[in-house]
Backbone as CSV, one residue per row, in Angstrom:
resi,resn,N_x,N_y,N_z,CA_x,CA_y,CA_z,C_x,C_y,C_z
1,MET,107.294,-47.323,164.090,107.858,-46.117,164.633,108.624,-45.400,163.523
2,LYS,108.478,-44.100,163.471,109.137,-43.311,162.444,110.321,-42.563,163.054
3,ASN,111.485,-42.686,162.440,112.654,-41.931,162.871,112.732,-40.642,162.079
4,THR,112.935,-39.531,162.783,113.032,-38.241,162.137,114.288,-37.538,162.605
5,SER,115.043,-36.999,161.672,116.221,-36.210,162.013,115.977,-34.782,161.571
6,PHE,116.427,-33.835,162.382,116.286,-32.420,162.059,117.658,-31.828,161.823
7,ASP,117.799,-30.995,160.814,119.044,-30.280,160.572,118.990,-28.980,161.369
8,LEU,119.758,-28.933,162.455,119.786,-27.761,163.319,121.018,-26.897,163.064
9,SER,121.745,-27.189,162.008,122.975,-26.475,161.703,122.730,-24.969,161.612
10,GLY,123.486,-24.214,162.416,123.395,-22.767,162.373,122.143,-22.170,162.966
11,LYS,121.300,-22.962,163.594,120.038,-22.459,164.117,120.066,-22.209,165.630
12,ILE,120.814,-22.988,166.358,120.834,-22.884,167.822,121.697,-21.695,168.236
13,ASP,121.240,-20.950,169.251,121.957,-19.750,169.673,123.382,-20.079,170.132
14,ALA,124.259,-19.093,169.990,125.694,-19.280,170.243,125.992,-19.708,171.678
15,GLU,125.265,-19.183,172.649,125.516,-19.546,174.049,125.227,-21.026,174.286
16,THR,124.118,-21.518,173.776,123.770,-22.938,173.927,124.790,-23.804,173.209
17,VAL,125.182,-23.408,172.018,126.190,-24.159,171.264,127.494,-24.213,172.064
18,SER,127.882,-23.109,172.673,129.112,-23.053,173.454,129.065,-24.031,174.632
19,VAL,127.944,-24.059,175.326,127.776,-24.978,176.460,127.834,-26.422,175.985
20,LEU,127.092,-26.726,174.940,127.074,-28.100,174.428,128.430,-28.524,173.873
21,ARG,129.163,-27.586,173.285,130.497,-27.896,172.777,131.443,-28.239,173.924
22,ALA,131.346,-27.495,175.031,132.191,-27.775,176.199,131.863,-29.158,176.774
23,ILE,130.594,-29.487,176.849,130.173,-30.814,177.330,130.689,-31.884,176.378
24,LYS,130.553,-31.632,175.083,131.006,-32.605,174.082,132.504,-32.843,174.191
25,ASP,133.279,-31.780,174.398,134.728,-31.935,174.503,135.101,-32.858,175.661
26,VAL,134.456,-32.654,176.807,134.732,-33.512,177.973,134.236,-34.930,177.707
27,ALA,133.020,-35.058,177.212,132.459,-36.390,176.937,133.320,-37.151,175.926
28,ASP,133.776,-36.465,174.879,134.630,-37.114,173.892,135.951,-37.573,174.508
29,SER,136.529,-36.735,175.376,137.808,-37.109,175.994,137.656,-38.329,176.892
30,LEU,136.461,-38.521,177.434,136.190,-39.693,178.278,135.565,-40.846,177.499
31,LYS,135.327,-40.627,176.203,134.686,-41.618,175.331,133.322,-42.027,175.880
32,ILE,132.551,-41.012,176.306,131.218,-41.238,176.861,130.200,-40.506,175.975
33,PRO,129.314,-41.234,175.310,128.271,-40.583,174.514,127.283,-39.850,175.423
34,PHE,126.717,-38.764,174.919,125.699,-38.025,175.671,124.646,-37.504,174.703
35,PHE,123.510,-37.114,175.253,122.499,-36.441,174.452,121.697,-35.500,175.339
36,VAL,121.066,-34.529,174.713,120.271,-33.529,175.422,118.886,-34.099,175.651
37,VAL,118.377,-33.921,176.878,117.054,-34.411,177.247,116.266,-33.281,177.919
38,GLY,115.067,-33.578,178.323,114.280,-32.630,179.112,113.757,-31.454,178.301
39,ALA,113.459,-30.360,179.030,112.849,-29.176,178.415,113.740,-28.553,177.353
40,ALA,115.058,-28.579,177.558,115.959,-27.995,176.559,115.808,-28.715,175.213
41,ALA,115.763,-30.035,175.248,115.587,-30.813,174.021,114.238,-30.502,173.371
42,ARG,113.217,-30.475,174.190,111.872,-30.152,173.679,111.854,-28.783,173.028
43,ASP,112.453,-27.801,173.712,112.409,-26.431,173.213,113.228,-26.247,171.948
44,ILE,114.330,-26.957,171.823,115.117,-26.897,170.587,114.270,-27.371,169.409
45,ILE,113.567,-28.470,169.598,112.700,-28.995,168.528,111.553,-28.035,168.230
46,LEU,110.889,-27.540,169.288,109.770,-26.621,169.061,110.218,-25.348,168.358
47,ARG,111.295,-24.743,168.859,111.740,-23.449,168.316,112.301,-23.571,166.903
48,TYR,113.206,-24.509,166.687,113.949,-24.533,165.440,113.382,-25.468,164.383
49,CYS,112.454,-26.327,164.756,111.880,-27.266,163.777,110.384,-27.025,163.552
50,CYS,109.706,-26.471,164.576,108.257,-26.281,164.469,107.846,-24.815,164.508
51,ASN,108.834,-23.916,164.636,108.558,-22.473,164.699,107.594,-22.090,165.813
52,VAL,107.709,-22.747,166.960,106.912,-22.439,168.136,107.837,-21.858,169.179
53,THR,107.482,-20.721,169.765,108.323,-20.102,170.777,107.893,-20.605,172.159
54,PRO,108.715,-21.473,172.766,108.375,-21.995,174.095,108.743,-20.984,175.183
55,HIS,108.124,-21.117,176.336,108.419,-20.278,177.492,108.897,-21.180,178.610
56,ARG,110.100,-20.876,179.138,110.693,-21.715,180.167,110.929,-20.924,181.435
57,ALA,110.807,-21.599,182.565,111.099,-20.977,183.858,112.595,-20.988,184.138
58,THR,113.315,-21.942,183.574,114.765,-22.046,183.794,115.456,-22.206,182.452
59,MET,116.759,-22.007,182.452,117.526,-22.115,181.214,118.555,-23.240,181.293
60,ASP,118.366,-24.192,182.196,119.299,-25.290,182.322,119.211,-26.233,181.120
61,ILE,120.275,-26.987,180.917,120.319,-27.981,179.859,120.588,-29.323,180.505
62,ASP,119.615,-30.210,180.440,119.771,-31.558,181.004,120.397,-32.455,179.946
63,ILE,121.329,-33.281,180.391,121.945,-34.235,179.484,121.860,-35.626,180.096
64,ALA,121.931,-36.607,179.233,122.034,-38.009,179.659,123.339,-38.542,179.100
65,VAL,123.986,-39.407,179.865,125.235,-40.017,179.420,125.084,-41.521,179.411
66,GLU,125.868,-42.155,178.568,125.864,-43.608,178.508,127.150,-44.124,179.140
67,VAL,127.008,-44.952,180.149,128.170,-45.570,180.777,128.029,-47.090,180.672
68,GLU,129.165,-47.765,180.671,129.156,-49.214,180.489,128.697,-49.958,181.733
69,ASN,129.059,-49.428,182.906,128.761,-50.152,184.140,128.818,-49.186,185.322
70,TRP,128.487,-49.689,186.490,128.452,-48.863,187.683,129.855,-48.302,188.026
71,THR,130.891,-49.071,187.795,132.260,-48.603,188.084,132.598,-47.375,187.250
72,GLN,132.254,-47.392,185.984,132.510,-46.229,185.142,131.691,-45.023,185.621
73,PHE,130.488,-45.269,186.101,129.640,-44.198,186.581,130.233,-43.508,187.807
74,VAL,130.717,-44.255,188.772,131.215,-43.662,190.018,132.613,-43.110,189.888
75,ASN,133.359,-43.503,188.868,134.694,-42.971,188.672,134.617,-41.750,187.831
């Protein structure tokens, strides 16, 4: 398996950065790692790394979070 990292610095639009920054601030305060998943993640890679303009029906951003156990999840 090949690991690939993309430098997205300064490439993602300001509105998306603002949303992700707000999520990061909350996640950091709770010490919960998160990452972007779904169509938003796919489109970021296509648009900013492959120069492909994707077309989406929605503009939501799906995230995944890492929790230690069920208690942390429900609290």
